[in-house]
N, C-alpha and C positions, 0 to 999 in steps of 0.2 A: 845435765839439767842446770848445774851451776853456770855452765857456759852461756846458756841462753838467758839466764837471769841477769848475768853480768852485762850482756849485750843490751838487754832492755833498759837497764839503769843508765847505761852510757847514752842511749838514744834519748832517754827522758831528759837528761841533763842538757843535751844538745838542744832539744826542743824548748826547754825552759829558757835557755839563754836567748834563743831567737824569738821566743814569744815576747820577752821584754823588749828586744830590739824592734819588733813589729809594732808593739804598743807605743813606744817612744816616737818612732818614725811616723806612724799614722797620726798621732795627736799633733805633733809639731807641724806636719804637712797640712793637716786639716785646718788648723788655726791660720797658717800662712795662706792657704788657698782662699779662705773667706776674706782675709785682709786684702789679698791681691785682686780678687774679683771686684771688691767694692771700690778699690782705687782705680781699677781698669775702667769701670763704668764712670767714675768721677772724672777721670782724666781723658775719657774718650779714646783710650789706647787699645787698639785691636790686638797688637802684639802681646800686650800684657794680659788681655782677656783670653787669648788663645793659650798663653802659658798657664793661666789659671785653669783652663779646660784640661790641659795636659796634666797638671797637678791633681785635678779632681780625679781623673782616671787612675792616677797612681795612688791616691788616698783610698779609692775603692779597692784597688788591687791589694794594697797593704792590709786593709781591714779583712778582705777575703782570705788573703794568704795567712794572716794571723789566725782567723777563725779556722782555716784549714789545718794549720799546724797544731791547734788545740784539738781538733777533731781526730787527727791522726793518733793522738795518745789515748783516745777513748777506746775502751775495750769493746770488742764486737758483741752484739746482742745475738740471741739465738736465730732470729729471722734474718738479721743483717750480718751474715757470717763474715763478710769482708770489712765489717765496721762501716764507717761513714766516709771512707776515703774518696769515693767517687764525687762527693760534694766539692772536692778541690777542683775537679774538672768542670763541674757545672758553674762554679763561681768564676772560673776563668772566662767562660762563655758570657755570663751576665756582665762581667767587667767590660768585655769587648763591645757588647751592645750599648752600654751606657756611653762609652767613648764615641761610638758612631753617632749617637743622638746629639751629644754636646758639640761634636764637630760640625754637624749640619747647621746649628745655630750660629757658630762662629763664622762659617763660610758666608752665610747670609749677611751677617753684620759687616764682615770685612769687605764684601763686594759693594755694599751700599756706601761704605766709607771711601772706597776707591773711586766711585762715581762722583761723590761730592765730599772732598777732603775736609776734615775738621782739625782745628788746632788741638794739640795734645799738650799736657803739662810735662815737658821732658824731664826737668829735674826730679819731680816726684816719681816718674816712671823709672829713672835711673836708680833712685834709692830703693824702691820696692824690688826691682830686679836684682840689685846687689844683695839684698837680704835673702832673696830666693837662692842665689848661688851658695850662700852660707848654709841655709837650712837644708837644701837638697844634697850639697856636697858632704855636709857633716853627717846627715843620716845615712847616706850611701856607705860611708865608712863602717857603719854598724854591721853591714852585711858582707864585707870584704871576705871574711873567712869561710862562711858557709856556702859561698856561691858555686863551689865545685860539685857539691853533692845533691843539691835539691833544686828542681826547676822553679819552685816558688821563691826560694831565697835568691836564686840567680836573677829571676825576673824583677824582684824588688830592687836588687843592686843596680841592674841595668837601667830600670826606669828612673831611679833617683839620680844616677850619673847623667842620664839623658837630660833630665830636668835641669840639672846644674848647667849643662852646656846650653840648653835653650834659653835659660835666664840670662846667660852671658850674651847670647845673640840679641835678646830684647834690650839689654843694657847698651850694647854697641849701636843698635838701630836708633835708640833714643839720643845717643851722643851725636850720631850723624844728622838726625832730624834737627837737633838743637843748633848745630853749626851751619847746616845748609838750608834749613827751612823746607826740605823736600818732604811734605806731609804724607805723600802716597806710600812712602817707604814703610810706614807703620802697619797699614793694612796688608801690604805685600808680605811683610814678615809674619803677620798673623796667618795668612794663607799658607806660607811655607811651613809653619809649625803644625797646622792642621794636616798638611801632607805627611809630615813625620808621624803624627798621631795615627792617621789612617793606615800608614804603612806598617807600623808596629802592631796595630790592632788586627790587621789581616793575618799576620803570622800567628798571633795568639789564638784567633778564632780557628784557624786551620788546624793547629796542633791540638786544641781542645776537642774539636769535632772528631779528629782522628782517634783520640783516646777514647771518646764515647763509643765510636764505631768498633773499638777493639783492634785498631790497626797496630802493627808492630811499632813500639815507641821509637822515637828518633835516636835515642842513645843506645839502641840494641842493634847489632848486626846479625840479622836472622840467618844469612848464609853461613857466617862463621859459626853460629851456634849449631846449625845442622851438620856442618863439617866436623865440629868437635864431637857431637854425639855419635856420628857414623864411624868415627875413628876409635871409639872405645873398644878395647879388646873383646872380640866375640860378637860384636854387633854386625849383622849382615844387612839390615835395612832400618831406616827410621821413617815412621809415617805418623799421620795425624798430629803433626807438630804445630802447636799454637803458642804464640807469645803475645801478651797484651799488657796494658797498663792498668793496675788496680787503682792508682791515684797518680798525682803528678810526681810521686817519689818512688813507688814500688811497682815492680813488674812480676808477672807470673808466666809460667811455662807448663804445658802438658805435652807429652809425646809418648808414642808407642815405640819400644825398641824390640826388634826381632833378633833373638839370641838362641839359635838352635842348640849350641853346644854347651854354653857356659851360663851360670846364673850369677847375679850380682850379690855380693855380701853386704851387710850393713855398712862395713867400712868403705866399700866401693861407692855406695850411695852417698855416704858422707863426703867422700872426696869429690864426687861429681857435683854435689850441691855447693861445695866450697868453691869449686872452679867456676860454676855458672854464676855464683854471686859475685866473686871478685873480678873475674875476667869479663863477664858479660852483663853485669848489673841486673841479674834476675834473682829475686829474693824467695819466690814461692815456686818450688819445682815439684811436679807430679809426673813420675815415669811409670809406664806400664810395660813390663817385660813379657814377651811372648816367645813360644818355641818356633812359631812360624810354620806350624803344621799345615800342609796344603788342604787337609780335610776341613779344618775350621779356620780359614783365614780371617784376619780382622775385617769386620764389615766395612770399615772406613778405607780400606786399602786403595780403592779406586778413586775416592774423592779427595785423597790427601796427597 
């Protein structure tokens, strides 16, 4: 009991630390995005506007991830026995859809600027993009440590690091436009950034839909899990094996183990749970042990 209590506290501290990080990053980026979008419209710069669109997506992502990490600490209610963790997956889908919508607007604007180029105010664009590098790069560092363990924190880190690079691209484009007067470069860079947004969004959408459909999560090797379970001493067959994501952080497994000769002790179960958690990233394990009597075979034996 003391073991699980200690674990919970550790997790809580971990979440508190990143909740603060999410809050700081979301607020800084939100303020910057508003400033950036208004300057983009003011200077007619499509690359700056596209960068603001990318930032907007990340602000939404940060807010949702922050909300999600708060929800993960909420205790499960009687009806919602898994807590509210699935909301982390729904928020990822909503985030992806917002990005697709904002991309469409930027594509439309960029194409119209390609057809009839307009002057942009390059020095202002350079300054705003430079601030973006600092804001995004700085906030990305807040998530350096947690990115190994949690899809939400990893995605926050990658998005912010991406944004810093994209702001650098916008800055360089403005420098080139300033010295060559090649106005079409700006909307071209805008379109390139939208391509990056859509590419990232597609991955986000696919992963989230997979999680909602109960697909085996990307960080779990189902065949390795099956192999491990079937090699437990005394197991002659493994069936009805299911592995799915409860949230963007936690995975669950259920399986039937056919064991005609041996039964598993509590110590065995504890060892199996430990290995599944540490080696296979599965936190919730439910195993049903059967004798494998042919008179009453498991009803699922054929379908699994």
